[in-house]
N, C-alpha and C positions, 0 to 999 in steps of 0.2 A: 504494500500500500504506500502511495507516495506521500510526501510531506504536505502536499496540497489537498489531501483527502478531506472531505467534508466532515466537520465535527458533528457527532451524533449526540443530541441532548439526552442525558439520563432520563429514563422513563420509570414511573412508579411500578413496583412489583405487585401492588394491590391498590385498588381505588374503591371507595364506597361512600355512601351518604348516611349520616346520622341525623335524624330529624331534617333540618334544612342545611346542615353543614357538610360540604364535600371534604373528604379526607383522602390523602394520598400517602402511601408508605413507600419509602425508598430503601434500597439494599444497604446503603450506608450514608453516613452524614455528609461526606463529600459530594455524593450524588444529589442529595437534598439541597445543599447549598448552591450547587451549579444550576439546578433546575429552578430554584427560587429566584436566583439572580436573573436568569433569562426571562422568567415570567414578569418580574418587576420591571426590568429594562424595556421589554416590549410594551407593557401596559403604559408606562410613563411616556414613552415615545408617541404612542397613539393619543394619549391625553393632551400632550403638548401640541401635537399637530392639529388637534381638533379645537382646542380652546386657547392656545398660546402660552399657557403656564400650568403649573401643577403645585399642589400643596400636599406635603407628606409628613407623617409622623413616623419616627424611627425608634426602635428599641435598642437598648444596650444589653450587656450580659455576654457571657462566654459563648453561649449558643448562637449568637448573632455574628461573631467575628468572621468566620469563614464566608458566610453569605455576603457581608458587607465588602470584604476583600474582592470577592468575585464580581459584585455589582459595580464597584467603582472602576475595576479593571476593564469592564466591557466598553466603556467610553461611548456608549450609544446615546445616552441621554444628554440633552442640552441643559446642563445643571444651572446655567445662568438664568433659566426660566423657572426654577424650582425653589419654592419656599419650604424650609424644613423646620420641624419641631422635634423635640424629644419628649418622652412621656413620664419621666420621673427624675427626682434628684434628692439627695440627702439634705436635711436642714442643718445649717451650721458648718457646711463644708465649703472650702474655697474652690474656685474654678480650676486651680492648678494642682489640687490634691490628686494623688494617684488613683483614688477610687471615685473621683468625681465623674459623673456621667457627661458633664459638659466637656471635661478633659478627654474622655473616651471618644466623643463625637468629633471634637476638633481634630484629633490625630487620625482617626480612621475614615472620616468623611470630609469635613469642611476644608481642611488644608489640601486635600487631594482633588476635589472637584469644584471648589469655589461656587457654591450655590448662590442664588439671588439673595436670599436671607437664610440665616439659621437662628431661629429664636430659641434662646436658652432660658430655662428656669434658673433663677439666681439663688443657689442654696445658701449663700452667705448674706442674704438680704436682712435688713433691719426690721422690716414690717412684713412678716410672712403672709398674713391674710390679704394685705394689699397686693402681694406678689401673686397670690392665687387669682385675684380679680384681674390683674394686668394680663396674665397669661391666658385666662379664659377669654378676655376680649380679643387677644391676638388670634386665638383658635377660631373664634366665631366670625372673624372679619372676612373669611372666605370659606367656601365648602372644602372639606378635606377629601382629597381624591384617593389617598392610599394610606393605610396604617400597616406597618410591618411590626410584628410583635412576637413574643415568645411566652411560654408557660413556665411558671416557677415550680419548684419542687413541692410547694404546698398548694399548687393549683392557681396561684395568683396570676393576674394580668397587670402589667406595670406594678405598682405597689398597692394594688387592691388585694390585700391579704384577706383570708376568710373572716377574721374578726371585724373588719371595717368595710368590706365590699358591700355595695348596694346595687342591685340590678337596675333599680329605678332611681338612682341617685339624682337629686335635684341640682347638684353642682357639676361643673366640668373639670375643675381643678380643686384639690383640697389637701389639707395637711393631715397626715395620719401617723398613728403610732405603729411602728413595725412589729410584726409578729416575730417571736423568737425563732421559729422555723425559717422565716425569711432571712433574718439576720445570720443564722448559722450557715445558710447557703452562701452568703457573701463571704463568710470566713473560709468555707471549704473551697470556694473558687479563687481564694488567694488575695482578695481585695483588702482584708483587714486581718491583723494577727490573732485576734480573739473576739469573743462575743461582746466583751465590755467596750471594745473600741469602735463598734459599729454604732453610728448615730441612732438614737432611739426614734427619731421622727423623720419624715420625708414628705416631699410634695409628690403627688401623683395625679395624672389624668384619670378621671373616673371611668367606669365601664360605659356609661352613655356617651362620653366624649370619644372614647376609642371606637365604639361601634357606630359613631356618626359617619365614619369614612365610607366612601362609595365602594371601596374594595379593601379587604383585609387579608393579609398573608401572614399566617402564624406558623413559625418554625419551632419545633420542639423535639430535637434529637436527644440521644443519650439515655442509658439505662436509668439514671437517677430521676428521670421524668416519667418513668413507666407507671408508677402508682397514680400520679396526678392525671396522666392521660386516660387511664382506665376509669378514674372517677369522673373525669370530664365527659367521656363518651358513653359510659355505661351506668352512671349514677343519675340521680335527679338533677334537674337544672335548678341550681341553688347557689346562693352566695357562699355556702360552705365549701364549694369548689368554683371559684369565680370563672375559671376557663369554660365551665359548662355553658355559660351564656353564649358562647360561639355557636351553639346548636340552634339558636334563634336567629342567626344572621346568615342568610343565603349568599350574601356578598363576600363571605369569608371563605378561606381555604386553609385547612389545617394540614401541614406537611410534617410527617414523622419519618424516622428511620426504623429499621427493624428492632433496634434496641429499645426505643421509647414505646414501641407498639407491642412489645413482647407479652404483655399481660392481657391484651385484648382477646376476647372470645367471639 
């Protein structure tokens, strides 16, 4: 086969629908990341061609790194026409802190593609409730074309942990106390040395804000997500597993690998 052979996009090994939610399972995480990047790239190109611009919410976390690397490397999107948001940030953390989600996005996205705008939550702000209102106003200033997100080990979306998640939340951005299971995930992923050093509070976009997007791509690879995925797809739709709300959103696509899907029946 020549070096100029056509690249074949990885295909899911299994596809199905749960309630209104399409689900795709890929053989491994690298296949999932490549497929997701291609889907997002093509969708944003179509949106920009049709309406001249796009607004996108992006997620952080270790499960998003490979996907974001693949997406920015494609160079298909005219990022100068894209307004970006992120979906959560720790309260009391500076923008240059190694665990700051703003820092994560600047290094992995903004500095590489130079979007039209990247609106950040200010974790080190003096007036947290004013910051919630400021960011809500920015989100509501235009329709959100795409939300790329992941599922936490406790089933959270963004920082909507089970104790604070509300499916019909009246707010778009709020300040929440983090669940210990969520904080422990941050420690295990290497962002903080121990549980005590994880900030106790964080800003998060709420479930209605995330689900307001015209299209949602949810990536959730790895064995450590398997219990949450089983609860999200095979349990009730409830704030006890916030990711279960995806099943009410036909504009969403849940992309798994065989590890995260291993407990599904």
